[in-house]
N, C-alpha and C positions, 0 to 999 in steps of 0.2 A: 896658292890654290884655295878657292873658297870651299865652304863646307859641302855644298851641293856637288861640286866636281869630285871632292874626296869621297863622298858617299857613292857616287856613280862608279868611281874607280874601284872602290871596295866591292861593290856588287858584281862588277865585271870579273874581278879576281875570284870572288866566291863562286861565280858561275863556272869559271874555267876549272876551278878545283873540283867542283861537283862533276863536271863533264869528264875530267881525268879519272876520278874515282869510278865512275860508271864504266869507262873504257877498260880500266884495270880489271874490274869485276867481270866484264864481258870476255876479256882475254883469258882469264882464269877458267871461266866456264867453257870457252871454246877449246882450250888446251886439254881440259879433262875429257871433253867429248872426243877430241882427236885421239887422245891416248886410248880411250875405250875402243874406238874404231880400229886403231893399229893393232891392239891386242886381238880383236876378232879376226882381222886379216891374217895375222901371224898364226893364229890357231887353225884357220882354214888352210893356209899354205902348208903348215906342217902335216895336216891330215891328208891333203892331196899328195904330198911327197911320199908319205907312208903308203898310200894306195898304189902309186906308180911303182914304188919299189917292190911291193907285193906282186903286182902284175908282171913286172920284169922277171921276178924269181919264178913265177908260174910258167912263163914262156920258156925260160932256160931249162927248167926241169921237165917240161912236157915231152914225153917220149914220142919219137917218130918211128913207125914200123920199119924195121930193117928189110933189105931186099932178100935176105936169106937168114933164117934162124930156125933150124930144125928142132931146137929144144922146146919151142913154144907149141903147146897143144893145138891141134887143128881146130878144135871148137872155139878157142880164143881168137884165132885168125879169121873166124867166120867161114872157114872152108871145110869140106868133108873129103877125106882121102879117097872114098870110093868114086867120087865124081871126077877125079883127076886121072888123065891117061898116064899109065905106067909103062916104062920101057921094059919089055920082057927079056930083052937081050942084054941087059946090063944090070942084072940082079935086082931088079925092082927099083932102080934109081929113077926119081921123077924126071920128066922131060923139061925142056926150057919153058914150057907153058906155065909151070908153077912159078918160075922166076918172073916171067912176064906178068902173071897175075899179081904177085906180090909188089912188083914195081908199080903196077896200076893202082894197087891199094895205097902205096906211099904217095903217089901223085894225087890220089883222091883225098888223102888226109891233108896234104899241103894245100890243096884247093880250098879246104875249109878254114884255113888260117885267117883270111881277110875278115870274117865276121868278128874276130877278136877286136880289131881296130874299131869296128862299128860299136861293139859293146863298150869299149873305152870311151868313145865319143858320147855315148848315151850316159855313161857314168859322169863324165865331165859336165854334160848338160844338166844332169840331175843335181850335181853339186852347185852349179851356178843358180839353178832355180831355188835350191834350198837356201843359199845365201840371200837371194832376193826376198824369200819368204821371211827370213830372220830380220832383214832390214825393214820390211814392211811392218813386222810386229813391233820393232823398236819405235818406228815412227808413230804407229797407232797408239802405243802406250804413252809416249810423250805428249801427243795431242789430246789424249784422254784426260790428262791432268789439267788441261786448260778449262777455266770456267767458260760459261756461255759468252760473257762479255769479252773475255780475253780472246776467245776464238773469233768473235766479231771484229775485234781490232786487227787480228792477224789477217783475216780474210779481206778486210778493207785495204790493208797495206798491199797484199798480193794483187788485188784487182787494180788498185791505183797504179802500181808499178807496171802493169800491163798496158795501162792507158796513157800514163805520163811518165817522164823520166825521173822526176824529182818528187819524192814524198817527204814532207816535213811535218813537224808537230802541228803547225798552223793549219796545213791542209787537212790532216787527219781530224783535227778539232772541228773543222767546219763540216766535214762529211759525217762524223759520228755525233755531232752536236754535244760535245763534251768540252770541258775546259782543257787548255794545253797541259796544265799540271796533272789532270786526271789521265790524259793520254800518255804522258811520261811515265806515270805510275804503272799503267797497264803494260806498256812496252817493256819496262824493267822486269815486271813479273813474268812476262812471256819469256824473256831471255833467261831469267833465273831458273825457269822450268826446263831449260835445255833446248829451246827452240832457237835455231840459228838466225837471229836478226842482227844486222850490222848497223852501226851508227857512224856516219862519216861527216866530219866537220868541213864545211865548204867556205873558203875565204875567211876562215877564222871567225865565222859569224853564224851562218846557216847550218843546221844539222839535218842531214839526210838519213832517212831510215830505209834500209834495204833488206830484202830477204836473200839469204845465201844462195848464190847461183847453183851450188851443188845440190841443194834441196830441190830447187826447181827442175833440175835435170832428172832427179829420181822420181818426183811425184808432182803432178799438177794439183791445183787447188781442189778440183772435183775429186781427185783420188784421195787427197788428204781428208776431205769431208766424209767420203765413203768409209775410209779406214777408221775414222773416229766413231762412226755410227755402229761399227761391228761390235 
């Protein structure tokens, strides 16, 4: 093997090692981000379980008016004794109308049970909206840390991915009018700041740069730019 071939082989090995080091760093960053997300999910899950348990306890202990309870004062039942017909032939014992009225009250109380489920749905919706707000704040803070040039690189990657399937350092270099080494540096800085960019080696030669599909599902480029400006 001549000196030139040996030099090329060495450069290739060096390039592969650098690529592997970048991939390891990206994996570490992604794992840390994933762990943070899992902690947030577990926290929200535990909180929701606690609220559900509390609601169930309230439902179990919620009293339903009995059909007959003479020890409860008339004022509490919402009835007045002078308005009720009394049987004069049975030592003042109330007629069946009292029982019917109380039964109607019980039915009326039970009829008001469904709004509880509506309230629960509203609470769940509020929780979901709260989680989305938290997620938006996290996204905003991460993108706030990007410099103007780093945000330009990210936006270009996002836009190119929408237009073409493969985004490489070479393509970015042409669009941004920067050297490939500068583009590599910017991409690495973006990843280091917690922005989910992925690098995929194609045919052991070409490196594709991709934005995490999960991020795209959560926020469009326009949304990210708006959040960053807040």
